[in-house]
Kinemage of the C-alpha trace (Angstrom):
@kinemage 1
@onewidth
@group {chain A} dominant
@subgroup {mainchain}
@vectorlist {calphas} color= white
{ca met a 1} P -17.563 -7.970 -45.357
{ca phe a 2} L -16.830 -10.448 -42.591
{ca asn a 3} L -15.468 -13.862 -43.375
{ca leu a 4} L -16.404 -16.401 -40.682
{ca glu a 5} L -14.307 -19.129 -42.376
{ca glu a 6} L -11.224 -17.006 -43.064
{ca phe a 7} L -11.308 -15.929 -39.384
{ca leu a 8} L -10.978 -19.345 -38.261
{ca leu a 9} L -8.458 -20.280 -40.327
{ca met a 10} L -6.523 -17.179 -39.094
{ca arg a 11} L -7.040 -18.036 -35.853
{ca glu a 12} L -5.535 -21.501 -36.404
{ca lys a 13} L -2.791 -20.042 -38.322
{ca arg a 14} L -1.936 -17.729 -35.387
{ca val a 15} L -1.942 -21.176 -32.912
{ca val a 16} L 0.604 -22.615 -35.317
{ca ile a 17} L 2.833 -19.624 -35.209
{ca gln a 18} L 2.643 -19.403 -31.536
{ca asn a 19} L 3.802 -22.939 -31.121
{ca glu a 20} L 6.509 -22.515 -33.383
{ca ile a 21} L 7.714 -19.508 -31.595
{ca ile a 22} L 7.517 -21.620 -28.504
{ca asn a 23} L 9.648 -24.443 -30.006
{ca asn a 24} L 12.223 -22.195 -31.506
{ca phe a 25} L 12.970 -20.249 -28.377
{ca lys a 26} L 11.925 -22.814 -25.663
{ca asn a 27} L 10.796 -19.836 -23.635
{ca pro a 28} L 7.240 -18.914 -22.458
{ca ile a 29} L 5.082 -16.794 -24.893
{ca leu a 30} L 2.856 -13.595 -23.869
{ca val a 31} L 0.119 -12.993 -26.453
{ca leu a 32} L -1.425 -9.650 -26.751
{ca arg a 33} L -4.863 -9.165 -28.508
{ca ala a 34} L -7.481 -5.984 -28.269
{ca asn a 35} L -10.442 -7.326 -26.670
{ca tyr a 36} L -13.148 -5.544 -29.095
{ca pro a 37} L -16.572 -6.979 -29.713
{ca gly a 38} L -17.944 -7.253 -33.529
{ca glu a 39} L -16.700 -8.184 -36.772
{ca glu a 40} L -14.542 -5.097 -37.465
{ca lys a 41} L -11.481 -6.106 -35.520
{ca asn a 42} L -9.313 -3.699 -37.402
{ca his a 43} L -11.194 -0.512 -36.259
{ca phe a 44} L -9.141 2.423 -35.251
{ca val a 45} L -10.126 2.097 -31.623
{ca pro a 46} L -8.679 -1.348 -30.920
{ca lys a 47} L -5.588 -1.116 -33.056
{ca tyr a 48} L -4.776 2.342 -31.088
{ca ile a 49} L -5.358 0.517 -27.642
{ca leu a 50} L -3.240 -2.368 -28.739
{ca glu a 51} L -0.296 -0.195 -29.815
{ca ile a 52} L -0.542 1.653 -26.376
{ca met a 53} L -0.496 -1.714 -24.453
{ca asn a 54} L 2.414 -3.160 -26.616
{ca glu a 55} L 4.220 0.028 -25.224
{ca glu a 56} L 3.336 -0.989 -21.615
{ca ile a 57} L 4.681 -4.464 -22.349
{ca leu a 58} L 7.603 -3.411 -23.723
{ca lys a 59} L 8.496 -1.230 -20.607
{ca ile a 60} L 7.527 -3.677 -17.923
{ca phe a 61} L 9.422 -6.831 -19.535
{ca asn a 62} L 12.108 -4.822 -21.284
{ca ser a 63} L 15.181 -6.726 -21.937
{ca asn a 64} L 13.750 -9.993 -20.957
{ca ile a 65} L 11.844 -9.895 -24.421
{ca ile a 66} L 14.186 -11.756 -27.002
{ca phe a 67} L 11.637 -12.058 -29.669
{ca gln a 68} L 8.609 -10.281 -30.551
{ca glu a 69} L 6.368 -10.760 -33.975
{ca lys a 70} L 3.232 -8.563 -34.898
{ca ile a 71} L 0.572 -10.543 -36.921
{ca asn a 72} L -2.194 -8.512 -38.857
{ca ser a 73} L -4.986 -10.307 -40.050
{ca ile a 74} L -8.902 -10.256 -40.053
{ca glu a 75} L -8.917 -11.299 -36.295
{ca gly a 76} L -7.156 -8.025 -35.600
{ca pro a 77} L -3.447 -7.196 -35.038
{ca thr a 78} L -1.814 -9.446 -32.268
{ca tyr a 79} L 1.738 -9.154 -30.671
{ca ile a 80} L 3.479 -12.316 -29.636
{ca tyr a 81} L 6.457 -11.931 -27.214
{ca ser a 82} L 9.044 -14.762 -26.381
{ca leu a 83} L 9.943 -13.998 -22.668
{ca lys a 84} L 12.882 -15.167 -21.003
{ca glu a 85} L 11.386 -15.469 -17.651
{ca asn a 86} L 9.334 -17.797 -15.488
{ca gly a 87} L 6.007 -18.439 -17.056
{ca arg a 88} L 3.922 -18.177 -13.918
{ca asn a 89} L 5.426 -14.926 -13.031
{ca ile a 90} L 4.529 -13.580 -16.453
{ca lys a 91} L 1.006 -14.585 -15.922
{ca lys a 92} L 0.837 -12.990 -12.651
{ca leu a 93} L 2.257 -9.837 -14.136
{ca ala a 94} L -0.430 -10.142 -17.131
{ca met a 95} L -3.330 -10.488 -14.514
{ca glu a 96} L -2.042 -7.396 -12.861
{ca ile a 97} L -2.023 -5.296 -15.844
{ca glu a 98} L -5.269 -6.482 -17.185
{ca asn a 99} L -6.863 -5.712 -13.626
{ca leu a 100} L -5.214 -2.365 -12.994
{ca his a 101} L -4.402 -0.601 -16.060
{ca ile a 102} L -6.626 1.861 -17.268
{ca leu a 103} L -6.806 -0.187 -20.969
{ca gly a 104} L -6.473 -3.395 -19.245
{ca arg a 105} L -10.248 -4.446 -19.625
{ca cys a 106} L -9.600 -3.587 -23.337
{ca val a 107} L -7.057 -6.114 -24.242
{ca asp a 108} L -6.442 -9.812 -23.683
{ca ile a 109} L -3.143 -10.938 -22.492
{ca asp a 110} L -2.699 -14.970 -22.829
{ca val a 111} L 0.390 -16.576 -21.391
{ca phe a 112} L 1.670 -20.030 -22.677
{ca asp a 113} L 4.493 -21.856 -20.770
{ca lys a 114} L 7.413 -23.248 -22.342
{ca asp a 115} L 5.746 -26.462 -22.998
{ca gly a 116} L 2.835 -24.816 -24.136
{ca tyr a 117} L 0.588 -24.862 -21.379
{ca pro a 118} L -1.931 -22.422 -21.579
{ca phe a 119} L -2.199 -20.480 -17.915
{ca ser a 120} L -5.505 -19.248 -16.816
{ca arg a 121} L -6.618 -17.053 -14.021
{ca lys a 122} L -8.206 -20.345 -12.348
{ca asp a 123} L -4.439 -21.841 -11.910
{ca phe a 124} L -3.880 -18.518 -9.571
{ca gly a 125} L -7.038 -18.678 -7.787
{ca gly a 126} L -8.309 -15.812 -9.703
{ca glu a 127} L -11.940 -15.389 -11.080
{ca lys a 128} L -12.792 -15.064 -14.676
{ca arg a 129} L -12.835 -11.484 -16.080
{ca lys a 130} L -15.998 -9.635 -15.436
{ca cys a 131} L -18.238 -7.591 -17.861
{ca leu a 132} L -17.234 -4.159 -18.885
{ca leu a 133} L -20.736 -2.747 -18.240
{ca cys a 134} L -21.795 -4.435 -15.185
{ca glu a 135} L -20.457 -7.133 -12.291
{ca glu a 136} L -21.537 -10.200 -13.923
{ca met a 137} L -18.801 -12.394 -15.405
{ca ala a 138} L -17.863 -11.387 -19.208
{ca phe a 139} L -18.725 -14.602 -20.464
{ca val a 140} L -22.097 -14.945 -18.965
{ca cys a 141} L -22.984 -11.337 -20.603
{ca gly a 142} L -21.631 -12.649 -24.119
{ca arg a 143} L -23.395 -15.942 -23.898
{ca asn a 144} L -26.772 -14.252 -22.794
{ca arg a 145} L -26.029 -11.170 -25.173
{ca thr a 146} L -27.171 -8.836 -22.306
{ca his a 147} L -25.336 -5.887 -23.905
{ca ser a 148} L -25.398 -4.531 -27.424
{ca leu a 149} L -22.041 -4.405 -29.492
{ca lys a 150} L -22.641 -0.526 -29.639
{ca glu a 151} L -22.921 -0.320 -25.788
{ca ile a 152} L -19.801 -2.403 -25.269
{ca gln a 153} L -17.807 -0.415 -28.131
{ca glu a 154} L -18.936 2.850 -26.571
{ca val a 155} L -17.434 2.019 -23.265
{ca ile a 156} L -14.205 0.679 -24.631
{ca glu a 157} L -13.776 4.195 -26.367
{ca lys a 158} L -14.694 6.004 -22.956
{ca lys a 159} L -11.767 4.096 -21.532
{ca leu a 160} L -9.480 4.987 -24.362
{ca glu a 161} L -10.871 8.910 -23.663
{ca glu a 162} L -9.956 8.049 -19.905
{ca tyr a 163} L -6.590 7.000 -20.532
{ca leu a 164} L -5.607 9.787 -22.893
{ca lys a 165} L -7.073 12.393 -20.359
{ca ser a 166} L -4.788 10.722 -17.866
{ca lys a 167} L -1.546 10.812 -19.910
{ca lys a 168} L -1.897 14.541 -20.689
{ca val a 169} L -1.991 15.211 -17.043
{ca ala a 170} L 0.965 12.794 -16.654
{ca glu a 171} L 2.803 14.851 -19.257
{ca asn a 172} L 2.385 18.067 -17.490
{ca ile a 173} L 3.362 16.432 -14.182
{ca ser a 174} L 6.413 14.738 -16.253
{ca ser a 175} L 7.599 18.180 -17.313
{ca ser a 176} L 7.125 19.791 -13.679
{ca phe a 177} L 8.706 16.882 -11.756
{ca ser a 178} L 11.656 16.187 -13.986
{ca asn a 179} L 12.722 20.085 -14.102
{ca leu a 180} L 12.519 20.078 -10.250
{ca ala a 181} L 14.645 16.963 -10.256
{ca leu a 182} L 17.128 18.223 -12.494
{ca lys a 183} L 17.040 21.844 -10.822
{ca ser a 184} L 17.770 19.941 -7.459
{ca ile a 185} L 20.835 17.756 -8.766
{ca ile a 186} L 22.476 21.125 -10.186
{ca leu a 187} L 21.647 23.207 -6.872
{ca glu a 188} L 23.244 20.442 -5.087
{ca val a 189} L 26.842 20.411 -7.050
{ca ala a 190} L 26.720 24.363 -6.405
{ca ala a 191} L 26.501 24.399 -2.722
{ca ala a 192} L 29.429 26.011 -0.948
{ca pro a 193} L 31.228 25.230 1.219
{ca ser a 194} L 30.677 21.448 0.664
{ca phe a 195} L 33.102 19.373 2.738
{ca gly a 196} L 35.287 17.872 -0.044
{ca leu a 197} L 32.274 17.351 -2.568
{ca val a 198} L 32.815 19.031 -6.166
{ca ala a 199} L 31.405 22.817 -6.056
{ca pro a 200} L 31.685 25.588 -8.607
{ca his a 201} L 35.015 26.678 -7.121
{ca thr a 202} L 36.701 23.427 -6.356
{ca lys a 203} L 37.126 19.845 -7.345
{ca gly a 204} L 36.961 19.383 -3.659
{ca ser a 205} L 38.352 15.669 -2.878
{ca his a 206} L 38.361 14.639 -6.615
{ca glu a 207} L 40.742 14.343 -9.391
{ca asp a 208} L 38.445 13.066 -12.154
{ca met a 209} L 35.746 15.676 -12.040
{ca asp a 210} L 34.936 19.364 -11.987
{ca phe a 211} L 31.620 21.606 -11.738
{ca phe a 212} L 31.114 21.059 -15.585
{ca thr a 213} L 31.296 17.240 -15.206
{ca phe a 214} L 28.288 17.394 -13.048
{ca ile a 215} L 26.325 20.155 -15.175
{ca asn a 216} L 26.864 17.606 -18.021
{ca ser a 217} L 25.847 14.830 -16.015
{ca gly a 218} L 22.988 16.467 -14.784
{ca phe a 219} L 21.075 17.250 -18.105
{ca ser a 220} L 22.017 13.762 -19.463
{ca leu a 221} L 19.447 12.821 -17.050
{ca asn a 222} L 16.656 15.027 -17.847
{ca asn a 223} L 14.882 12.546 -20.074
{ca tyr a 224} L 15.159 9.659 -17.369
{ca phe a 225} L 13.546 12.013 -14.901
{ca lys a 226} L 10.478 12.553 -17.374
{ca glu a 227} L 10.365 9.109 -18.125
{ca val a 228} L 10.085 7.566 -14.242
{ca thr a 229} L 7.620 10.390 -13.778
{ca leu a 230} L 5.406 9.062 -16.710
{ca ala a 231} L 5.949 5.502 -15.232
{ca gly a 232} L 4.893 6.438 -11.567
{ca phe a 233} L 1.974 8.421 -12.569
{ca ser a 234} L -0.195 5.277 -12.969
{ca pro a 235} L -2.817 2.719 -11.577
{ca leu a 236} L -0.138 -0.142 -11.489
{ca ser a 237} L 1.511 -1.432 -8.568
{ca val a 238} L 4.812 -0.123 -6.916
{ca asp a 239} L 6.365 -3.420 -7.910
{ca leu a 240} L 5.559 -3.313 -11.911
{ca ile a 241} L 6.426 0.606 -11.812
{ca phe a 242} L 9.987 -0.686 -10.104
{ca arg a 243} L 10.184 -3.122 -13.014
{ca lys a 244} L 9.855 -0.405 -15.385
{ca ile a 245} L 12.035 2.388 -13.692
{ca arg a 246} L 14.742 -0.280 -13.073
{ca his a 247} L 15.553 -0.880 -16.520
{ca met a 248} L 15.154 2.770 -17.318
{ca gly a 249} L 17.934 3.636 -14.545
{ca lys a 250} L 20.281 1.260 -16.595
{ca ile a 251} L 19.605 3.373 -19.720
{ca ala a 252} L 20.223 6.488 -17.674
{ca glu a 253} L 23.698 5.285 -16.291
{ca asn a 254} L 24.817 4.645 -19.876
{ca asp a 255} L 23.605 8.087 -20.917
{ca met a 256} L 25.410 9.520 -17.713
{ca phe a 257} L 28.585 7.650 -18.621
{ca lys a 258} L 28.843 9.007 -22.170
{ca ala a 259} L 28.268 12.483 -20.932
{ca thr a 260} L 31.034 12.446 -18.373
{ca lys a 261} L 33.413 9.933 -20.522
{ca asp a 262} L 33.234 7.315 -18.146
{ca val a 263} L 33.233 9.163 -14.923
{ca asn a 264} L 30.796 8.231 -12.322
{ca thr a 265} L 29.223 11.290 -11.147
{ca his a 266} L 25.573 10.438 -10.416
{ca lys a 267} L 24.955 6.242 -10.173
{ca gly a 268} L 23.712 6.856 -6.669
{ca met a 269} L 21.529 9.815 -7.765
{ca ile a 270} L 19.928 7.745 -10.620
{ca phe a 271} L 18.751 5.099 -8.097
{ca leu a 272} L 17.836 7.566 -5.465
{ca met a 273} L 16.021 10.184 -7.413
{ca gly a 274} L 14.459 7.911 -9.878
{ca ile a 275} L 12.700 6.149 -6.963
{ca thr a 276} L 11.664 9.195 -5.319
{ca val a 277} L 10.499 10.919 -8.560
{ca ala a 278} L 8.249 7.823 -9.523
{ca leu a 279} L 6.613 7.380 -6.247
{ca ser a 280} L 6.022 11.134 -5.928
{ca ala a 281} L 4.304 10.937 -9.257
{ca lys a 282} L 2.510 7.688 -7.826
{ca ala a 283} L 1.309 9.440 -4.934
{ca lys a 284} L 0.194 12.357 -7.120
{ca phe a 285} L -1.841 9.883 -9.229
{ca glu a 286} L -3.240 8.108 -6.527
{ca lys a 287} L -4.386 11.743 -4.870
{ca leu a 288} L -2.522 10.774 -1.630
{ca pro a 289} L -0.925 13.275 0.959
{ca phe a 290} L 2.531 14.495 0.701
{ca ser a 291} L 3.926 12.043 3.676
{ca glu a 292} L 2.673 8.918 1.729
{ca ile a 293} L 5.474 9.220 -0.565
{ca ser a 294} L 7.643 7.849 2.011
{ca thr a 295} L 5.265 4.801 2.695
{ca leu a 296} L 5.123 4.047 -1.217
{ca ile a 297} L 9.020 4.120 -1.157
{ca lys a 298} L 9.172 1.613 2.011
{ca glu a 299} L 6.662 -0.618 0.283
{ca met a 300} L 8.695 -0.794 -3.057
{ca cys a 301} L 11.677 -1.354 -1.447
{ca arg a 302} L 10.760 -3.790 1.273
{ca asp a 303} L 13.031 -6.264 -0.057
{ca ile a 304} L 16.168 -4.376 -0.973
{ca leu a 305} L 18.074 -5.997 1.711
{ca lys a 306} L 17.772 -9.237 0.208
{ca asp a 307} L 20.820 -8.366 -1.888
{ca phe a 308} L 22.640 -9.212 1.561
{ca asp a 309} L 20.974 -12.730 1.824
{ca asn a 310} L 23.784 -15.448 1.535
{ca ile a 311} L 26.643 -12.793 1.038
{ca lys a 312} L 29.135 -14.776 2.572
{ca glu a 313} L 28.996 -17.272 -0.588
{ca lys a 314} L 29.612 -14.678 -2.883
{ca thr a 315} L 32.959 -14.284 -4.698
{ca asn a 316} L 32.614 -10.922 -6.639
{ca leu a 317} L 31.243 -8.384 -3.839
{ca thr a 318} L 30.472 -4.761 -4.715
{ca his a 319} L 31.957 -2.107 -2.509
{ca gly a 320} L 28.492 -2.040 -0.580
{ca glu a 321} L 28.428 -5.580 0.094
{ca lys a 322} L 32.134 -5.129 1.261
{ca leu a 323} L 31.154 -2.769 3.682
{ca tyr a 324} L 27.927 -4.320 4.875
{ca leu a 325} L 30.245 -7.709 5.555
{ca lys a 326} L 32.988 -5.444 7.525
{ca his a 327} L 30.938 -3.152 9.397
{ca gly a 328} L 27.130 -4.285 9.040
{ca ile a 329} L 26.364 -1.062 7.151
{ca val a 330} L 23.557 -1.147 4.647
{ca gly a 331} L 24.155 2.365 3.388
{ca val a 332} L 21.736 3.962 1.120
{ca arg a 333} L 19.482 0.779 0.948
{ca gly a 334} L 18.699 0.868 4.404
{ca ile a 335} L 17.613 4.522 4.023
{ca val a 336} L 15.253 3.742 1.178
{ca lys a 337} L 13.823 0.427 3.161
{ca asn a 338} L 12.833 3.092 5.832
{ca gly a 339} L 10.985 5.087 3.278
{ca leu a 340} L 13.719 7.962 3.553
{ca asp a 341} L 12.887 8.778 7.136
{ca ile a 342} L 15.940 10.823 7.538
{ca leu a 343} L 14.527 13.188 4.952
{ca phe a 344} L 10.626 13.420 5.883
{ca leu a 345} L 11.403 13.511 9.669
{ca gly a 346} L 14.236 16.230 9.545
{ca ala a 347} L 16.030 16.895 6.396
{ca ile a 348} L 13.140 18.749 4.433
{ca asp a 349} L 12.097 20.673 7.561
{ca ile a 350} L 15.660 22.154 7.918
{ca phe a 351} L 15.678 22.981 4.102
{ca lys a 352} L 12.316 24.413 4.115
{ca asn a 353} L 12.740 26.454 7.682
{ca ser a 354} L 16.105 27.999 6.553
{ca leu a 355} L 14.153 29.529 3.470
{ca asn a 356} L 11.240 30.560 5.252
{ca lys a 357} L 13.743 32.415 7.731
{ca gly a 358} L 14.864 34.374 4.691
{ca glu a 359} L 18.030 32.718 4.369
{ca his a 360} L 20.089 32.421 0.973
{ca ile a 361} L 19.332 29.173 -0.534
{ca asn a 362} L 22.905 28.291 -0.523
{ca gln a 363} L 22.770 28.630 3.382
{ca ala a 364} L 19.549 26.441 3.259
{ca met a 365} L 21.490 23.583 1.185
{ca val a 366} L 24.749 23.878 3.487
{ca arg a 367} L 22.704 23.429 6.622
{ca thr a 368} L 20.981 20.505 5.253
{ca leu a 369} L 23.961 19.045 4.205
{ca ile a 370} L 25.580 19.205 7.603
{ca phe a 371} L 22.420 17.743 9.113
{ca leu a 372} L 22.758 14.969 6.475
{ca met a 373} L 26.360 14.229 7.310
{ca ser a 374} L 25.956 14.093 11.144
{ca lys a 375} L 23.303 11.222 10.716
{ca leu a 376} L 24.247 9.063 7.450
{ca glu a 377} L 26.268 6.039 7.445
{ca asp a 378} L 27.836 7.226 4.464
{ca thr a 379} L 29.380 4.393 2.391
{ca thr a 380} L 31.530 7.023 -0.233
{ca ile a 381} L 33.579 8.023 3.050
{ca leu a 382} L 33.634 4.389 4.319
{ca his a 383} L 34.869 3.263 0.528
{ca arg a 384} L 37.628 5.714 0.531
{ca his a 385} L 38.682 5.631 4.118
{ca asn a 386} L 37.312 3.784 7.349
{ca ile a 387} L 35.009 3.454 10.050
{ca glu a 388} L 37.179 6.098 12.259
{ca thr a 389} L 36.870 8.529 9.472
{ca leu a 390} L 33.114 8.145 8.836
{ca asn a 391} L 32.664 8.531 12.834
{ca phe a 392} L 34.700 11.598 12.677
{ca val a 393} L 32.800 13.124 10.047
{ca lys a 394} L 29.471 12.562 11.685
{ca ala a 395} L 30.698 13.806 15.056
{ca lys a 396} L 32.218 17.118 13.420
{ca ala a 397} L 28.745 17.708 11.536
{ca gln a 398} L 26.767 16.817 14.617
{ca glu a 399} L 28.872 19.595 16.509
{ca leu a 400} L 28.365 22.252 13.527
{ca his a 401} L 24.677 21.340 13.450
{ca leu a 402} L 24.069 21.998 17.310
{ca thr a 403} L 26.453 25.081 17.082
{ca phe a 404} L 24.350 26.772 14.376
{ca asn a 405} L 20.985 25.584 14.838
{ca glu a 406} L 19.601 28.710 15.964
{ca ile a 407} L 22.176 31.006 14.279
{ca glu a 408} L 23.607 32.290 10.831
{ca leu a 409} L 26.272 29.968 9.592
{ca asp a 410} L 29.965 31.022 9.900
{ca leu a 411} L 31.148 30.510 6.171
{ca asn a 412} L 34.711 31.284 6.838
{ca leu a 413} L 34.836 28.724 9.613
{ca leu a 414} L 33.052 26.126 7.331
{ca lys a 415} L 35.551 26.866 4.529
{ca glu a 416} L 38.315 26.013 6.897
{ca ile a 417} L 36.819 22.636 7.626
{ca glu a 418} L 35.965 22.083 3.923
{ca leu a 419} L 39.920 22.596 3.305
{ca asp a 420} L 40.762 19.970 6.046
{ca phe a 421} L 38.278 17.479 4.297
{ca ile a 422} L 39.821 17.956 1.112
{ca asn a 423} L 43.230 17.465 2.360
{ca lys a 424} L 42.037 14.474 3.898
{ca arg a 425} L 40.478 13.389 0.876
{ca ile a 426} L 37.119 12.985 2.387
{ca ser a 427} L 33.960 13.314 0.310
{ca pro a 428} L 30.479 12.952 1.610
{ca gly a 429} L 29.021 11.685 -1.586
{ca gly a 430} L 26.093 9.866 0.107
{ca ala a 431} L 24.702 13.175 1.926
{ca ala a 432} L 25.235 15.037 -1.299
{ca asp a 433} L 22.647 12.572 -3.062
{ca leu a 434} L 20.413 13.088 0.023
{ca leu a 435} L 20.584 16.604 -0.216
{ca ala a 436} L 19.362 16.660 -3.996
{ca val a 437} L 16.470 14.296 -3.002
{ca thr a 438} L 15.602 16.471 -0.116
{ca met a 439} L 15.559 19.666 -2.344
{ca phe a 440} L 13.126 17.782 -4.848
{ca leu a 441} L 10.867 16.892 -2.126
{ca ser a 442} L 10.668 20.249 -0.719
{ca phe a 443} L 10.117 21.775 -4.224
{ca ile a 444} L 7.285 19.504 -4.993
{ca ser a 445} L 5.566 19.352 -1.576
{ca ile a 446} L 3.457 22.435 -2.945
{ca tyr a 447} L 1.765 19.845 -5.372
{ca phe a 448} L -0.018 17.699 -2.763
């Protein structure tokens, strides 16, 4: 039987625990509770919803969570997280989760700053939350008892059903998209001739890796592709999705290095393919046309060149930053900032048209690789060589692209060029990554 006095005492105790956590860690806290009316706060439905939303919080804030505690009591289970992040930013993200997630209306996410200040929606120009059943403010309906407890509980249960249906669809999409992503990166390393890249018959211009290194690396990323698909198949904004997949990418890098014994085979691919897979899933969730994947990528990566802000003041520069300072080349960052336009406006059609003409998939891959080499400011080549070598590769690829545009590829000639590239230690790694992404996008286009 419900005990009001016990309920109020537990609420006071929770507040004390919250303040202790703030004082101990000197950071803002996020408090997650189910928004479920009635006396039975430990009903199966709110508890299940809370666990689902706890997983969302863990994925969104990931490494910024420095402490987590779960309290079980008469007022229902509560999660408290201490976060190493700006309190105002946490509240903005919490509001977005409440507004956009399918179950966002079924939970309360409170945020307290490191001085204990309780942020409210009003602090950010937001309105109080609306009723689950009508457009009136929730507190008004609650005060006036506009809706019965049973009506509200039934709406919450329907929200849970909607989420579970969406999750089932997401898992089906995840299985398909992750398999096609893996297929694409395995096919990429199988392309031959590949102008200094690793292939089944050659290490190319590399000494520390071979075809089997890439096989091991590729399969180590299969779970990553599943996770980023699930993250993307969501009503959440592309910025929240990016927060999720960025952390997933770090885990994927560790998995890759374990599989390859510390050889960097797919670091660039993790970034490029991860974004592409996630936003392809987002486009599918939103029922957008295939071409809008490019728009979503532009939106997610709109600030990606900010990495180069104040670069002259930095001391420990990455390879990409050094190339930007020397040549003004932004590499793959510029490609994704433009929504992978080089693929959507060229490479995908070249790959598909080759297959549609009845050419072997290897011919289609080599054609597409040549096109990408002719267009790309490939920082892999620049890192190994210089701007003159990059311009040489682009010019040679442009010549090949024009020569064989309407006729069958001369594989013997291409093998000779490949040997020349290997002798010069040229490896168009950036183009290789984009080839894999081109194939993935080509394969999934039938889903739109």
